[in-house]
C-alpha positions as CSV (number, residue, x, y, z in Angstrom):
1,M,-67.6,-108.5,-158.6
2,S,-65.6,-105.4,-157.8
3,A,-63.0,-105.2,-155.1
4,T,-65.3,-102.9,-153.1
5,N,-68.1,-105.4,-153.0
6,H,-65.6,-108.1,-151.9
7,D,-64.3,-105.9,-149.1
8,A,-67.9,-105.3,-147.9
9,D,-68.5,-109.1,-147.9
10,V,-65.4,-109.7,-145.9
11,S,-66.3,-107.1,-143.2
12,T,-69.8,-108.5,-143.0
13,D,-68.3,-112.0,-142.4
14,A,-66.0,-110.6,-139.7
15,D,-69.0,-108.8,-138.0
16,T,-71.0,-112.1,-138.1
17,N,-68.1,-114.0,-136.6
18,T,-67.7,-111.4,-133.8
19,E,-71.4,-111.4,-133.0
20,S,-71.4,-115.2,-132.9
21,A,-68.4,-115.3,-130.5
22,V,-70.0,-112.6,-128.3
23,S,-73.3,-114.5,-128.1
24,E,-71.5,-117.5,-126.6
25,L,-69.9,-115.5,-123.7
26,P,-71.3,-115.1,-120.2
27,P,-73.7,-112.1,-119.7
28,S,-71.0,-110.1,-117.8
29,A,-68.6,-110.5,-120.7
30,K,-71.3,-109.4,-123.2
31,L,-72.0,-106.3,-121.1
32,V,-68.3,-105.4,-120.8
33,Y,-67.9,-105.9,-124.6
34,K,-70.8,-103.6,-125.3
35,V,-69.5,-100.9,-122.9
36,L,-66.1,-101.0,-124.7
37,E,-67.9,-100.9,-128.0
38,Y,-69.9,-97.8,-127.1
39,E,-67.3,-96.0,-124.9
40,G,-64.0,-96.9,-126.4
41,S,-60.8,-97.6,-124.4
42,M,-61.3,-97.7,-120.7
43,T,-59.6,-98.9,-117.5
44,Q,-61.0,-101.7,-115.4
45,D,-62.3,-99.3,-112.8
46,S,-64.0,-97.2,-115.5
47,I,-65.7,-100.3,-117.0
48,A,-66.9,-101.3,-113.5
49,T,-68.4,-97.8,-113.0
50,E,-70.0,-97.6,-116.4
51,S,-71.4,-101.2,-116.3
52,R,-72.3,-101.1,-112.6
53,L,-70.6,-104.5,-112.2
54,C,-68.3,-105.3,-109.3
55,P,-64.6,-105.1,-110.1
56,R,-64.2,-108.9,-109.6
57,T,-66.9,-109.6,-112.2
58,V,-65.3,-107.1,-114.7
59,R,-61.9,-108.8,-114.2
60,Y,-63.5,-112.2,-114.9
61,A,-65.3,-110.8,-118.0
62,L,-62.1,-109.1,-119.3
63,G,-60.2,-112.4,-118.9
64,K,-62.8,-114.2,-121.0
65,L,-62.7,-111.5,-123.7
66,E,-58.9,-111.6,-123.8
67,N,-58.8,-115.4,-124.0
68,Q,-61.2,-115.1,-127.1
69,G,-58.9,-112.4,-128.6
70,M,-61.8,-109.9,-128.6
71,V,-60.1,-107.4,-126.2
72,T,-56.5,-106.2,-125.9
73,S,-54.9,-104.3,-123.1
74,R,-52.0,-101.9,-122.8
75,V,-50.4,-100.0,-119.9
76,N,-52.2,-96.8,-118.9
77,L,-49.7,-94.0,-119.6
78,K,-51.3,-91.8,-116.9
79,D,-51.0,-94.6,-114.2
80,A,-48.7,-97.5,-115.0
81,R,-50.5,-99.6,-112.3
82,Q,-53.6,-99.8,-114.5
83,S,-54.2,-101.2,-117.9
84,V,-56.4,-99.7,-120.6
85,Y,-58.7,-102.2,-122.4
86,Q,-60.0,-101.8,-125.9
87,L,-61.7,-104.0,-128.5
88,A,-59.3,-106.0,-130.7
89,E,-59.3,-104.9,-134.3
């Protein structure tokens, strides 16, 4: 087995583990995860607009995703009062 095949197997296992973890989340967290997957880094307000969920629900979903280590946040350089969320690598 070459190193390339082994790397492909490892990434497939990681994808399977992520899909399994996502499937156990509440529906709102699944939707927020998919929005971040398709759109990339976003603020909480942007996620709420894109997903059409209320801000409180988005905040709850992001908390669940952060607790699972599936999402990370950083300070928004344009507005330090907000955070930018992205999928964890």
